[in-house]
A tleap script that builds the chain and sets N, CA, C and O, in Angstrom:
source leaprc.protein.ff14SB
mol = sequence {
  NMET GLY GLU ARG THR ASP ASP GLN GLY GLN
  ARG ARG PRO SER LEU SER ARG GLU THR ARG
  GLY THR GLY MET SER VAL ARG ALA VAL PRO
  ILE GLY GLN PHE LEU ILE ALA VAL TYR GLY
  GLY TYR PHE GLY GLY ALA VAL GLY ILE LEU
  MET VAL ALA LEU TRP SER ILE GLY LEU GLY
  LEU ASP THR ALA ALA GLY ASN PRO MET ARG
  ILE THR GLN LEU ALA ALA VAL PHE LEU THR
  SER GLY ALA LEU PHE LEU PHE THR SER ASP
  ALA LEU ARG ALA PRO LEU PRO LEU VAL THR
  LEU LEU ALA GLY ALA THR ALA GLY GLY PHE
  VAL GLY ALA GLN LEU ALA ARG ARG LEU PRO
  ALA ARG LEU LEU ARG GLY VAL LEU LEU ALA
  THR ALA THR VAL THR THR VAL LEU TYR PHE
  LEU ARG CGLY
}
set mol.1.N position { -217.538 -33.298 32.895 }
set mol.1.CA position { -218.801 -32.955 33.492 }
set mol.1.C position { -219.955 -33.659 32.816 }
set mol.1.O position { -221.025 -33.777 33.413 }
set mol.2.N position { -219.791 -34.112 31.647 }
set mol.2.CA position { -220.892 -34.756 30.971 }
set mol.2.C position { -221.337 -33.979 29.759 }
set mol.2.O position { -220.558 -33.258 29.134 }
set mol.3.N position { -222.620 -34.141 29.436 }
set mol.3.CA position { -223.149 -33.464 28.258 }
set mol.3.C position { -224.277 -32.537 28.662 }
set mol.3.O position { -224.852 -32.668 29.742 }
set mol.4.N position { -224.583 -31.611 27.792 }
set mol.4.CA position { -225.704 -30.704 28.001 }
set mol.4.C position { -226.480 -30.634 26.699 }
set mol.4.O position { -226.008 -31.074 25.651 }
set mol.5.N position { -227.678 -30.072 26.784 }
set mol.5.CA position { -228.527 -29.943 25.602 }
set mol.5.C position { -228.606 -28.481 25.233 }
set mol.5.O position { -228.849 -27.639 26.098 }
set mol.6.N position { -228.402 -28.152 23.936 }
set mol.6.CA position { -228.492 -26.753 23.499 }
set mol.6.C position { -229.942 -26.400 23.189 }
set mol.6.O position { -230.840 -27.217 23.388 }
set mol.7.N position { -230.170 -25.174 22.699 }
set mol.7.CA position { -231.522 -24.686 22.442 }
set mol.7.C position { -232.275 -25.506 21.408 }
set mol.7.O position { -233.505 -25.537 21.426 }
set mol.8.N position { -231.570 -26.164 20.516 }
set mol.8.CA position { -232.219 -26.948 19.478 }
set mol.8.C position { -232.408 -28.406 19.913 }
set mol.8.O position { -232.824 -29.241 19.109 }
set mol.9.N position { -232.112 -28.710 21.156 }
set mol.9.CA position { -232.292 -30.060 21.665 }
set mol.9.C position { -231.170 -31.014 21.316 }
set mol.9.O position { -231.280 -32.215 21.560 }
set mol.10.N position { -230.088 -30.497 20.747 }
set mol.10.CA position { -228.961 -31.346 20.397 }
set mol.10.C position { -228.041 -31.487 21.605 }
set mol.10.O position { -227.823 -30.539 22.359 }
set mol.11.N position { -227.512 -32.688 21.767 }
set mol.11.CA position { -226.597 -32.923 22.892 }
set mol.11.C position { -225.210 -32.441 22.498 }
set mol.11.O position { -224.717 -32.726 21.406 }
set mol.12.N position { -224.590 -31.698 23.420 }
set mol.12.CA position { -223.244 -31.179 23.188 }
set mol.12.C position { -222.399 -31.458 24.412 }
set mol.12.O position { -222.927 -31.508 25.523 }
set mol.13.N position { -221.098 -31.640 24.238 }
set mol.13.CA position { -220.243 -31.840 25.404 }
set mol.13.C position { -220.249 -30.593 26.280 }
set mol.13.O position { -220.432 -29.478 25.790 }
set mol.14.N position { -220.051 -30.789 27.557 }
set mol.14.CA position { -219.994 -29.639 28.460 }
set mol.14.C position { -218.724 -28.846 28.199 }
set mol.14.O position { -217.838 -29.290 27.468 }
set mol.15.N position { -218.645 -27.670 28.803 }
set mol.15.CA position { -217.519 -26.769 28.569 }
set mol.15.C position { -216.184 -27.438 28.872 }
set mol.15.O position { -215.213 -27.226 28.146 }
set mol.16.N position { -216.118 -28.241 29.929 }
set mol.16.CA position { -214.849 -28.866 30.286 }
set mol.16.C position { -214.357 -29.815 29.196 }
set mol.16.O position { -213.150 -30.011 29.055 }
set mol.17.N position { -215.258 -30.402 28.431 }
set mol.17.CA position { -214.835 -31.289 27.346 }
set mol.17.C position { -214.539 -30.525 26.065 }
set mol.17.O position { -213.873 -31.050 25.173 }
set mol.18.N position { -215.025 -29.294 25.965 }
set mol.18.CA position { -214.792 -28.511 24.759 }
set mol.18.C position { -213.458 -27.773 24.822 }
set mol.18.O position { -213.044 -27.153 23.843 }
set mol.19.N position { -212.793 -27.836 25.957 }
set mol.19.CA position { -211.516 -27.161 26.090 }
set mol.19.C position { -210.398 -28.183 26.000 }
set mol.19.O position { -210.528 -29.317 26.460 }
set mol.20.N position { -209.328 -27.768 25.413 }
set mol.20.CA position { -208.140 -28.609 25.351 }
set mol.20.C position { -206.948 -27.674 25.491 }
set mol.20.O position { -206.771 -26.756 24.690 }
set mol.21.N position { -206.140 -27.909 26.504 }
set mol.21.CA position { -205.013 -27.036 26.769 }
set mol.21.C position { -204.067 -26.959 25.589 }
set mol.21.O position { -203.919 -27.919 24.833 }
set mol.22.N position { -203.432 -25.815 25.439 }
set mol.22.CA position { -202.519 -25.644 24.319 }
set mol.22.C position { -201.105 -25.331 24.784 }
set mol.22.O position { -200.289 -24.840 24.005 }
set mol.23.N position { -200.815 -25.609 26.033 }
set mol.23.CA position { -199.465 -25.412 26.499 }
set mol.23.C position { -199.261 -24.170 27.347 }
set mol.23.O position { -198.178 -23.996 27.906 }
set mol.24.N position { -200.253 -23.301 27.468 }
set mol.24.CA position { -200.117 -22.148 28.353 }
set mol.24.C position { -200.152 -22.636 29.791 }
set mol.24.O position { -200.789 -23.641 30.108 }
set mol.25.N position { -199.469 -21.921 30.639 }
set mol.25.CA position { -199.468 -22.251 32.049 }
set mol.25.C position { -200.875 -22.102 32.617 }
set mol.25.O position { -201.673 -21.306 32.122 }
set mol.26.N position { -201.168 -22.869 33.650 }
set mol.26.CA position { -202.479 -22.808 34.291 }
set mol.26.C position { -202.725 -21.403 34.853 }
set mol.26.O position { -203.866 -20.942 34.886 }
set mol.27.N position { -201.670 -20.729 35.289 }
set mol.27.CA position { -201.811 -19.371 35.832 }
set mol.27.C position { -201.899 -18.304 34.756 }
set mol.27.O position { -202.398 -17.210 35.019 }
set mol.28.N position { -201.431 -18.590 33.564 }
set mol.28.CA position { -201.368 -17.567 32.516 }
set mol.28.C position { -202.751 -17.113 32.067 }
set mol.28.O position { -202.943 -15.926 31.804 }
set mol.29.N position { -203.717 -18.019 31.971 }
set mol.29.CA position { -205.049 -17.643 31.493 }
set mol.29.C position { -205.745 -16.705 32.480 }
set mol.29.O position { -206.243 -15.664 32.051 }
set mol.30.N position { -205.808 -17.019 33.793 }
set mol.30.CA position { -206.443 -16.053 34.708 }
set mol.30.C position { -205.696 -14.723 34.800 }
set mol.30.O position { -206.324 -13.674 34.945 }
set mol.31.N position { -204.383 -14.751 34.720 }
set mol.31.CA position { -203.620 -13.499 34.734 }
set mol.31.C position { -203.934 -12.693 33.486 }
set mol.31.O position { -204.156 -11.485 33.564 }
set mol.32.N position { -203.955 -13.355 32.335 }
set mol.32.CA position { -204.326 -12.679 31.091 }
set mol.32.C position { -205.739 -12.132 31.157 }
set mol.32.O position { -206.000 -11.017 30.705 }
set mol.33.N position { -206.656 -12.918 31.721 }
set mol.33.CA position { -208.042 -12.466 31.853 }
set mol.33.C position { -208.127 -11.237 32.757 }
set mol.33.O position { -208.883 -10.309 32.468 }
set mol.34.N position { -207.363 -11.223 33.841 }
set mol.34.CA position { -207.343 -10.062 34.737 }
set mol.34.C position { -206.837 -8.822 34.002 }
set mol.34.O position { -207.429 -7.748 34.116 }
set mol.35.N position { -205.758 -8.964 33.256 }
set mol.35.CA position { -205.214 -7.826 32.518 }
set mol.35.C position { -206.197 -7.327 31.454 }
set mol.35.O position { -206.324 -6.121 31.240 }
set mol.36.N position { -206.882 -8.244 30.799 }
set mol.36.CA position { -207.894 -7.849 29.814 }
set mol.36.C position { -209.042 -7.111 30.514 }
set mol.36.O position { -209.564 -6.133 29.981 }
set mol.37.N position { -209.432 -7.573 31.696 }
set mol.37.CA position { -210.516 -6.916 32.440 }
set mol.37.C position { -210.124 -5.505 32.859 }
set mol.37.O position { -210.941 -4.586 32.788 }
set mol.38.N position { -208.881 -5.327 33.296 }
set mol.38.CA position { -208.411 -3.984 33.662 }
set mol.38.C position { -208.436 -3.078 32.434 }
set mol.38.O position { -208.928 -1.951 32.499 }
set mol.39.N position { -207.911 -3.565 31.328 }
set mol.39.CA position { -207.935 -2.807 30.079 }
set mol.39.C position { -209.372 -2.493 29.675 }
set mol.39.O position { -209.687 -1.360 29.311 }
set mol.40.N position { -210.233 -3.493 29.739 }
set mol.40.CA position { -211.624 -3.323 29.353 }
set mol.40.C position { -212.377 -2.362 30.249 }
set mol.40.O position { -213.250 -1.630 29.782 }
set mol.41.N position { -212.050 -2.357 31.528 }
set mol.41.CA position { -212.699 -1.445 32.448 }
set mol.41.C position { -212.368 0.000 32.159 }
set mol.41.O position { -213.173 0.891 32.426 }
set mol.42.N position { -211.186 0.238 31.616 }
set mol.42.CA position { -210.802 1.606 31.299 }
set mol.42.C position { -211.200 2.005 29.877 }
set mol.42.O position { -211.781 3.067 29.653 }
set mol.43.N position { -210.877 1.138 28.931 }
set mol.43.CA position { -211.065 1.496 27.523 }
set mol.43.C position { -212.263 0.795 26.897 }
set mol.43.O position { -213.119 1.455 26.308 }
set mol.44.N position { -212.341 -0.511 27.011 }
set mol.44.CA position { -213.480 -1.260 26.508 }
set mol.44.C position { -213.390 -1.737 25.078 }
set mol.44.O position { -214.130 -2.647 24.702 }
set mol.45.N position { -212.524 -1.172 24.268 }
set mol.45.CA position { -212.456 -1.534 22.854 }
set mol.45.C position { -211.856 -2.906 22.631 }
set mol.45.O position { -210.755 -3.195 23.099 }
set mol.46.N position { -212.575 -3.745 21.921 }
set mol.46.CA position { -212.121 -5.068 21.492 }
set mol.46.C position { -211.857 -6.035 22.638 }
set mol.46.O position { -211.128 -7.010 22.461 }
set mol.47.N position { -212.433 -5.785 23.803 }
set mol.47.CA position { -212.206 -6.652 24.954 }
set mol.47.C position { -212.724 -8.063 24.679 }
set mol.47.O position { -212.063 -9.046 25.014 }
set mol.48.N position { -213.898 -8.161 24.075 }
set mol.48.CA position { -214.446 -9.474 23.756 }
set mol.48.C position { -213.562 -10.250 22.801 }
set mol.48.O position { -213.407 -11.464 22.936 }
set mol.49.N position { -212.987 -9.557 21.843 }
set mol.49.CA position { -212.085 -10.210 20.886 }
set mol.49.C position { -210.822 -10.677 21.597 }
set mol.49.O position { -210.321 -11.768 21.323 }
set mol.50.N position { -210.307 -9.860 22.504 }
set mol.50.CA position { -209.126 -10.265 23.270 }
set mol.50.C position { -209.423 -11.493 24.129 }
set mol.50.O position { -208.586 -12.388 24.251 }
set mol.51.N position { -210.622 -11.534 24.727 }
set mol.51.CA position { -211.003 -12.698 25.535 }
set mol.51.C position { -211.061 -13.957 24.675 }
set mol.51.O position { -210.539 -15.004 25.055 }
set mol.52.N position { -211.694 -13.845 23.525 }
set mol.52.CA position { -211.805 -14.999 22.626 }
set mol.52.C position { -210.414 -15.468 22.212 }
set mol.52.O position { -210.151 -16.670 22.173 }
set mol.53.N position { -209.530 -14.538 21.907 }
set mol.53.CA position { -208.163 -14.906 21.507 }
set mol.53.C position { -207.434 -15.609 22.649 }
set mol.53.O position { -206.782 -16.632 22.436 }
set mol.54.N position { -207.542 -15.063 23.862 }
set mol.54.CA position { -206.882 -15.679 25.019 }
set mol.54.C position { -207.411 -17.083 25.262 }
set mol.54.O position { -206.634 -18.014 25.471 }
set mol.55.N position { -208.725 -17.237 25.235 }
set mol.55.CA position { -209.307 -18.546 25.494 }
set mol.55.C position { -209.011 -19.537 24.377 }
set mol.55.O position { -208.845 -20.729 24.636 }
set mol.56.N position { -208.943 -19.061 23.140 }
set mol.56.CA position { -208.616 -19.957 22.032 }
set mol.56.C position { -207.186 -20.455 22.162 }
set mol.56.O position { -206.913 -21.638 21.960 }
set mol.57.N position { -206.278 -19.552 22.498 }
set mol.57.CA position { -204.872 -19.923 22.620 }
set mol.57.C position { -204.613 -20.688 23.915 }
set mol.57.O position { -203.958 -21.730 23.914 }
set mol.58.N position { -205.138 -20.155 25.017 }
set mol.58.CA position { -204.832 -20.732 26.325 }
set mol.58.C position { -205.610 -21.977 26.675 }
set mol.58.O position { -205.097 -22.855 27.369 }
set mol.59.N position { -206.850 -22.069 26.205 }
set mol.59.CA position { -207.707 -23.194 26.567 }
set mol.59.C position { -208.103 -24.056 25.382 }
set mol.59.O position { -208.599 -25.169 25.557 }
set mol.60.N position { -207.883 -23.540 24.166 }
set mol.60.CA position { -208.347 -24.256 22.983 }
set mol.60.C position { -209.859 -24.229 22.874 }
set mol.60.O position { -210.454 -25.109 22.253 }
set mol.61.N position { -210.493 -23.217 23.478 }
set mol.61.CA position { -211.945 -23.127 23.524 }
set mol.61.C position { -212.503 -22.610 22.209 }
set mol.61.O position { -212.018 -21.619 21.664 }
set mol.62.N position { -213.510 -23.277 21.712 }
set mol.62.CA position { -214.195 -22.858 20.497 }
set mol.62.C position { -214.921 -21.536 20.756 }
set mol.62.O position { -215.446 -21.319 21.848 }
set mol.63.N position { -214.949 -20.662 19.761 }
set mol.63.CA position { -215.558 -19.341 19.890 }
set mol.63.C position { -217.018 -19.418 20.313 }
set mol.63.O position { -217.444 -18.699 21.217 }
set mol.64.N position { -217.772 -20.274 19.675 }
set mol.64.CA position { -219.199 -20.387 19.988 }
set mol.64.C position { -219.413 -20.942 21.393 }
set mol.64.O position { -220.324 -20.505 22.096 }
set mol.65.N position { -218.596 -21.889 21.805 }
set mol.65.CA position { -218.745 -22.466 23.140 }
set mol.65.C position { -218.410 -21.450 24.226 }
set mol.65.O position { -219.007 -21.471 25.303 }
set mol.66.N position { -217.466 -20.568 23.951 }
set mol.66.CA position { -217.062 -19.571 24.935 }
set mol.66.C position { -217.896 -18.306 24.930 }
set mol.66.O position { -217.718 -17.452 25.797 }
set mol.67.N position { -218.802 -18.164 23.976 }
set mol.67.CA position { -219.560 -16.926 23.850 }
set mol.67.C position { -220.412 -16.592 25.075 }
set mol.67.O position { -220.391 -15.439 25.506 }
set mol.68.N position { -221.160 -17.531 25.663 }
set mol.68.CA position { -221.922 -17.171 26.863 }
set mol.68.C position { -221.027 -16.709 28.015 }
set mol.68.O position { -221.372 -15.773 28.737 }
set mol.69.N position { -219.880 -17.366 28.181 }
set mol.69.CA position { -218.942 -16.975 29.226 }
set mol.69.C position { -218.359 -15.594 28.924 }
set mol.69.O position { -218.181 -14.785 29.834 }
set mol.70.N position { -218.067 -15.325 27.669 }
set mol.70.CA position { -217.528 -14.023 27.270 }
set mol.70.C position { -218.544 -12.918 27.554 }
set mol.70.O position { -218.186 -11.873 28.098 }
set mol.71.N position { -219.787 -13.138 27.194 }
set mol.71.CA position { -220.821 -12.136 27.419 }
set mol.71.C position { -220.994 -11.861 28.908 }
set mol.71.O position { -221.137 -10.709 29.316 }
set mol.72.N position { -220.982 -12.910 29.717 }
set mol.72.CA position { -221.123 -12.749 31.161 }
set mol.72.C position { -219.954 -11.965 31.742 }
set mol.72.O position { -220.153 -11.078 32.572 }
set mol.73.N position { -218.748 -12.282 31.317 }
set mol.73.CA position { -217.582 -11.578 31.842 }
set mol.73.C position { -217.525 -10.138 31.343 }
set mol.73.O position { -217.125 -9.241 32.084 }
set mol.74.N position { -217.921 -9.913 30.099 }
set mol.74.CA position { -217.982 -8.535 29.598 }
set mol.74.C position { -218.993 -7.721 30.393 }
set mol.74.O position { -218.745 -6.562 30.724 }
set mol.75.N position { -220.127 -8.329 30.696 }
set mol.75.CA position { -221.143 -7.631 31.499 }
set mol.75.C position { -220.575 -7.268 32.869 }
set mol.75.O position { -220.797 -6.158 33.354 }
set mol.76.N position { -219.853 -8.181 33.492 }
set mol.76.CA position { -219.266 -7.907 34.804 }
set mol.76.C position { -218.240 -6.777 34.732 }
set mol.76.O position { -218.229 -5.888 35.584 }
set mol.77.N position { -217.384 -6.814 33.718 }
set mol.77.CA position { -216.369 -5.767 33.554 }
set mol.77.C position { -217.027 -4.413 33.318 }
set mol.77.O position { -216.677 -3.430 33.971 }
set mol.78.N position { -217.975 -4.358 32.391 }
set mol.78.CA position { -218.599 -3.079 32.037 }
set mol.78.C position { -219.504 -2.547 33.140 }
set mol.78.O position { -219.557 -1.336 33.354 }
set mol.79.N position { -220.216 -3.423 33.844 }
set mol.79.CA position { -221.059 -2.960 34.957 }
set mol.79.C position { -220.204 -2.405 36.097 }
set mol.79.O position { -220.525 -1.367 36.677 }
set mol.80.N position { -219.126 -3.101 36.408 }
set mol.80.CA position { -218.245 -2.642 37.480 }
set mol.80.C position { -217.598 -1.309 37.131 }
set mol.80.O position { -217.643 -0.365 37.920 }
set mol.81.N position { -216.998 -1.234 35.953 }
set mol.81.CA position { -216.329 0.014 35.571 }
set mol.81.C position { -217.343 1.128 35.369 }
set mol.81.O position { -217.079 2.278 35.719 }
set mol.82.N position { -218.493 0.800 34.811 }
set mol.82.CA position { -219.533 1.806 34.614 }
set mol.82.C position { -220.018 2.389 35.931 }
set mol.82.O position { -220.202 3.600 36.050 }
set mol.83.N position { -220.223 1.530 36.917 }
set mol.83.CA position { -220.656 2.011 38.236 }
set mol.83.C position { -219.586 2.904 38.867 }
set mol.83.O position { -219.897 3.947 39.441 }
set mol.84.N position { -218.333 2.487 38.755 }
set mol.84.CA position { -217.253 3.311 39.314 }
set mol.84.C position { -217.161 4.664 38.619 }
set mol.84.O position { -217.042 5.696 39.279 }
set mol.85.N position { -217.215 4.662 37.290 }
set mol.85.CA position { -217.169 5.925 36.547 }
set mol.85.C position { -218.381 6.794 36.865 }
set mol.85.O position { -218.261 8.012 37.000 }
set mol.86.N position { -219.536 6.170 36.981 }
set mol.86.CA position { -220.768 6.909 37.225 }
set mol.86.C position { -220.723 7.652 38.557 }
set mol.86.O position { -221.084 8.827 38.626 }
set mol.87.N position { -220.290 6.983 39.592 }
set mol.87.CA position { -220.316 7.590 40.925 }
set mol.87.C position { -219.101 8.443 41.241 }
set mol.87.O position { -219.116 9.191 42.219 }
set mol.88.N position { -218.052 8.350 40.438 }
set mol.88.CA position { -216.874 9.190 40.680 }
set mol.88.C position { -216.789 10.365 39.722 }
set mol.88.O position { -215.805 11.106 39.728 }
set mol.89.N position { -217.809 10.538 38.905 }
set mol.89.CA position { -217.812 11.661 37.959 }
set mol.89.C position { -219.071 12.489 38.166 }
set mol.89.O position { -219.861 12.217 39.070 }
set mol.90.N position { -219.249 13.476 37.343 }
set mol.90.CA position { -220.461 14.288 37.421 }
set mol.90.C position { -221.503 13.847 36.391 }
set mol.90.O position { -222.375 14.631 36.017 }
set mol.91.N position { -221.416 12.608 35.936 }
set mol.91.CA position { -222.321 12.101 34.904 }
set mol.91.C position { -223.764 12.036 35.366 }
set mol.91.O position { -224.673 12.069 34.537 }
set mol.92.N position { -223.999 11.943 36.668 }
set mol.92.CA position { -225.375 11.851 37.169 }
set mol.92.C position { -226.146 13.149 36.975 }
set mol.92.O position { -227.365 13.179 37.144 }
set mol.93.N position { -225.452 14.208 36.625 }
set mol.93.CA position { -226.137 15.485 36.382 }
set mol.93.C position { -226.920 15.486 35.072 }
set mol.93.O position { -227.777 16.346 34.869 }
set mol.94.N position { -226.640 14.545 34.188 }
set mol.94.CA position { -227.339 14.451 32.897 }
set mol.94.C position { -227.938 13.049 32.765 }
set mol.94.O position { -227.363 12.199 32.085 }
set mol.95.N position { -229.091 12.794 33.407 }
set mol.95.CA position { -229.630 11.428 33.423 }
set mol.95.C position { -230.178 10.939 32.077 }
set mol.95.O position { -230.147 9.735 31.823 }
set mol.96.N position { -230.673 11.813 31.217 }
set mol.96.CA position { -231.267 11.360 29.957 }
set mol.96.C position { -230.251 10.630 29.061 }
set mol.96.O position { -230.566 9.549 28.563 }
set mol.97.N position { -229.059 11.175 28.839 }
set mol.97.CA position { -228.088 10.414 28.034 }
set mol.97.C position { -227.707 9.075 28.681 }
set mol.97.O position { -227.468 8.093 27.978 }
set mol.98.N position { -227.652 9.036 30.009 }
set mol.98.CA position { -227.316 7.786 30.687 }
set mol.98.C position { -228.399 6.726 30.486 }
set mol.98.O position { -228.094 5.565 30.215 }
set mol.99.N position { -229.647 7.125 30.619 }
set mol.99.CA position { -230.755 6.189 30.440 }
set mol.99.C position { -230.809 5.717 28.989 }
set mol.99.O position { -231.057 4.540 28.728 }
set mol.100.N position { -230.580 6.620 28.055 }
set mol.100.CA position { -230.572 6.263 26.632 }
set mol.100.C position { -229.454 5.266 26.341 }
set mol.100.O position { -229.669 4.275 25.642 }
set mol.101.N position { -228.278 5.523 26.867 }
set mol.101.CA position { -227.144 4.625 26.678 }
set mol.101.C position { -227.420 3.260 27.287 }
set mol.101.O position { -227.124 2.235 26.673 }
set mol.102.N position { -227.981 3.236 28.484 }
set mol.102.CA position { -228.307 1.977 29.144 }
set mol.102.C position { -229.327 1.181 28.332 }
set mol.102.O position { -229.174 -0.028 28.160 }
set mol.103.N position { -230.351 1.843 27.839 }
set mol.103.CA position { -231.367 1.148 27.033 }
set mol.103.C position { -230.757 0.588 25.748 }
set mol.103.O position { -231.036 -0.550 25.373 }
set mol.104.N position { -229.938 1.374 25.082 }
set mol.104.CA position { -229.300 0.905 23.853 }
set mol.104.C position { -228.340 -0.244 24.097 }
set mol.104.O position { -228.306 -1.205 23.328 }
set mol.105.N position { -227.563 -0.151 25.159 }
set mol.105.CA position { -226.614 -1.221 25.481 }
set mol.105.C position { -227.339 -2.512 25.848 }
set mol.105.O position { -226.907 -3.600 25.467 }
set mol.106.N position { -228.430 -2.391 26.581 }
set mol.106.CA position { -229.208 -3.570 26.959 }
set mol.106.C position { -229.820 -4.230 25.725 }
set mol.106.O position { -229.732 -5.447 25.562 }
set mol.107.N position { -230.433 -3.438 24.865 }
set mol.107.CA position { -231.037 -3.983 23.647 }
set mol.107.C position { -229.961 -4.603 22.744 }
set mol.107.O position { -230.144 -5.701 22.219 }
set mol.108.N position { -228.845 -3.897 22.571 }
set mol.108.CA position { -227.767 -4.417 21.735 }
set mol.108.C position { -227.167 -5.689 22.291 }
set mol.108.O position { -226.857 -6.610 21.537 }
set mol.109.N position { -226.999 -5.752 23.604 }
set mol.109.CA position { -226.464 -6.958 24.226 }
set mol.109.C position { -227.385 -8.148 24.054 }
set mol.109.O position { -226.934 -9.259 23.774 }
set mol.110.N position { -228.673 -7.915 24.221 }
set mol.110.CA position { -229.636 -9.007 24.075 }
set mol.110.C position { -229.684 -9.504 22.630 }
set mol.110.O position { -229.602 -10.705 22.375 }
set mol.111.N position { -229.815 -8.581 21.701 }
set mol.111.CA position { -229.896 -8.959 20.287 }
set mol.111.C position { -228.589 -9.603 19.836 }
set mol.111.O position { -228.604 -10.603 19.119 }
set mol.112.N position { -227.462 -9.033 20.252 }
set mol.112.CA position { -226.165 -9.593 19.872 }
set mol.112.C position { -225.962 -11.003 20.412 }
set mol.112.O position { -225.429 -11.867 19.715 }
set mol.113.N position { -226.385 -11.236 21.649 }
set mol.113.CA position { -226.244 -12.575 22.234 }
set mol.113.C position { -227.113 -13.582 21.496 }
set mol.113.O position { -226.679 -14.703 21.231 }
set mol.114.N position { -228.330 -13.190 21.165 }
set mol.114.CA position { -229.226 -14.094 20.432 }
set mol.114.C position { -228.661 -14.424 19.048 }
set mol.114.O position { -228.710 -15.568 18.596 }
set mol.115.N position { -228.129 -13.401 18.391 }
set mol.115.CA position { -227.558 -13.597 17.062 }
set mol.115.C position { -226.311 -14.477 17.129 }
set mol.115.O position { -226.151 -15.385 16.313 }
set mol.116.N position { -225.438 -14.220 18.079 }
set mol.116.CA position { -224.189 -14.988 18.189 }
set mol.116.C position { -224.458 -16.457 18.506 }
set mol.116.O position { -223.699 -17.327 18.078 }
set mol.117.N position { -225.514 -16.741 19.240 }
set mol.117.CA position { -225.852 -18.131 19.557 }
set mol.117.C position { -226.298 -18.894 18.319 }
set mol.117.O position { -226.186 -20.119 18.268 }
set mol.118.N position { -226.795 -18.185 17.335 }
set mol.118.CA position { -227.327 -18.845 16.142 }
set mol.118.C position { -226.319 -18.926 14.998 }
set mol.118.O position { -226.515 -19.693 14.055 }
set mol.119.N position { -225.254 -18.150 15.072 }
set mol.119.CA position { -224.257 -18.157 14.002 }
set mol.119.C position { -223.332 -19.359 14.145 }
set mol.119.O position { -222.985 -19.731 15.266 }
set mol.120.N position { -222.926 -19.971 13.045 }
set mol.120.CA position { -221.904 -21.021 13.115 }
set mol.120.C position { -220.579 -20.422 13.633 }
set mol.120.O position { -220.293 -19.245 13.415 }
set mol.121.N position { -219.797 -21.238 14.306 }
set mol.121.CA position { -218.548 -20.771 14.926 }
set mol.121.C position { -217.627 -20.106 13.900 }
set mol.121.O position { -217.017 -19.078 14.192 }
set mol.122.N position { -217.526 -20.677 12.719 }
set mol.122.CA position { -216.642 -20.115 11.686 }
set mol.122.C position { -217.104 -18.723 11.258 }
set mol.122.O position { -216.287 -17.817 11.095 }
set mol.123.N position { -218.414 -18.556 11.076 }
set mol.123.CA position { -218.961 -17.255 10.697 }
set mol.123.C position { -218.791 -16.242 11.831 }
set mol.123.O position { -218.485 -15.076 11.583 }
set mol.124.N position { -218.989 -16.688 13.074 }
set mol.124.CA position { -218.809 -15.808 14.225 }
set mol.124.C position { -217.366 -15.305 14.303 }
set mol.124.O position { -217.132 -14.121 14.547 }
set mol.125.N position { -216.406 -16.200 14.097 }
set mol.125.CA position { -215.000 -15.779 14.078 }
set mol.125.C position { -214.746 -14.778 12.960 }
set mol.125.O position { -214.021 -13.802 13.155 }
set mol.126.N position { -215.337 -15.010 11.791 }
set mol.126.CA position { -215.181 -14.088 10.664 }
set mol.126.C position { -215.761 -12.718 10.970 }
set mol.126.O position { -215.158 -11.697 10.638 }
set mol.127.N position { -216.925 -12.690 11.600 }
set mol.127.CA position { -217.551 -11.413 11.975 }
set mol.127.C position { -216.675 -10.680 12.989 }
set mol.127.O position { -216.466 -9.472 12.871 }
set mol.128.N position { -216.164 -11.403 13.983 }
set mol.128.CA position { -215.290 -10.776 14.982 }
set mol.128.C position { -214.021 -10.222 14.336 }
set mol.128.O position { -213.601 -9.106 14.641 }
set mol.129.N position { -213.417 -10.999 13.450 }
set mol.129.CA position { -212.202 -10.547 12.770 }
set mol.129.C position { -212.481 -9.346 11.882 }
set mol.129.O position { -211.701 -8.393 11.871 }
set mol.130.N position { -213.570 -9.375 11.143 }
set mol.130.CA position { -213.929 -8.249 10.263 }
set mol.130.C position { -214.199 -6.989 11.091 }
set mol.130.O position { -213.765 -5.896 10.726 }
set mol.131.N position { -214.911 -7.148 12.197 }
set mol.131.CA position { -215.195 -6.008 13.069 }
set mol.131.C position { -213.907 -5.415 13.626 }
set mol.131.O position { -213.734 -4.196 13.640 }
set mol.132.N position { -213.014 -6.266 14.079 }
set mol.132.CA position { -211.740 -5.783 14.616 }
set mol.132.C position { -210.918 -5.074 13.543 }
set mol.132.O position { -210.310 -4.036 13.806 }
set mol.133.N position { -210.900 -5.632 12.347 }
set mol.133.CA position { -210.124 -5.035 11.255 }
set mol.133.C position { -210.686 -3.676 10.856 }
set mol.133.O position { -209.941 -2.705 10.726 }
set mol.134.N position { -211.991 -3.608 10.661 }
set mol.134.CA position { -212.626 -2.341 10.267 }
set mol.134.C position { -212.422 -1.288 11.345 }
set mol.134.O position { -212.092 -0.143 11.039 }
set mol.135.N position { -212.615 -1.669 12.609 }
set mol.135.CA position { -212.429 -0.726 13.716 }
set mol.135.C position { -210.991 -0.209 13.757 }
set mol.135.O position { -210.768 0.988 13.940 }
set mol.136.N position { -210.026 -1.098 13.591 }
set mol.136.CA position { -208.619 -0.696 13.609 }
set mol.136.C position { -208.311 0.272 12.476 }
set mol.136.O position { -207.655 1.291 12.687 }
set mol.137.N position { -208.781 -0.044 11.285 }
set mol.137.CA position { -208.535 0.829 10.130 }
set mol.137.C position { -209.183 2.199 10.340 }
set mol.137.O position { -208.568 3.226 10.053 }
set mol.138.N position { -210.426 2.218 10.841 }
set mol.138.CA position { -211.101 3.499 11.065 }
set mol.138.C position { -210.396 4.342 12.116 }
set mol.138.O position { -210.253 5.554 11.949 }
set mol.139.N position { -209.956 3.710 13.196 }
set mol.139.CA position { -209.206 4.465 14.212 }
set mol.139.C position { -207.892 4.993 13.650 }
set mol.139.O position { -207.478 6.108 13.966 }
set mol.140.N position { -207.239 4.191 12.817 }
set mol.140.CA position { -205.981 4.622 12.204 }
set mol.140.C position { -206.211 5.823 11.282 }
set mol.140.O position { -205.439 6.781 11.302 }
set mol.141.N position { -207.273 5.767 10.476 }
set mol.141.CA position { -207.559 6.847 9.529 }
set mol.141.C position { -207.971 8.140 10.230 }
set mol.141.O position { -207.678 9.236 9.751 }
set mol.142.N position { -208.642 8.007 11.349 }
set mol.142.CA position { -209.085 9.198 12.088 }
set mol.142.C position { -207.909 9.910 12.769 }
set mol.142.O position { -207.989 11.097 13.082 }
set mol.143.N position { -206.839 9.181 12.987 }
set mol.143.CA position { -205.641 9.783 13.598 }
set mol.143.C position { -205.789 9.928 15.014 }
set mol.143.O position { -204.878 10.415 15.684 }
savepdb mol mol.pdb
quit
């Protein structure tokens, strides 16, 4: 596709040049992405990490290069599942917690996206791995 310019004015290869297949079938990545989306729509835990892992293995995509795509897909998964849960439950009876959650999620998503765009890819991978490890240990300890 060519090159694009990032926020700092540096030229970078487009997404198609940043990917290099690693031997997964062409169908395996979309199937894996679908399964991750189903899991994410129900549970939501570590979905972004699973996406990064799938894309790293299946496409050879760098974490930083895939971050905007990951955020967009996470937003689609969470908005879709959130809307379904919202209208099929009695959650609309308590609007204040919903509005508070929406405001916090929006602020966190914006700040997190800005921060992730500025972190080096190696540091971003380290943060994701540390977050996954700490979360796993805490869930294990809580029983």
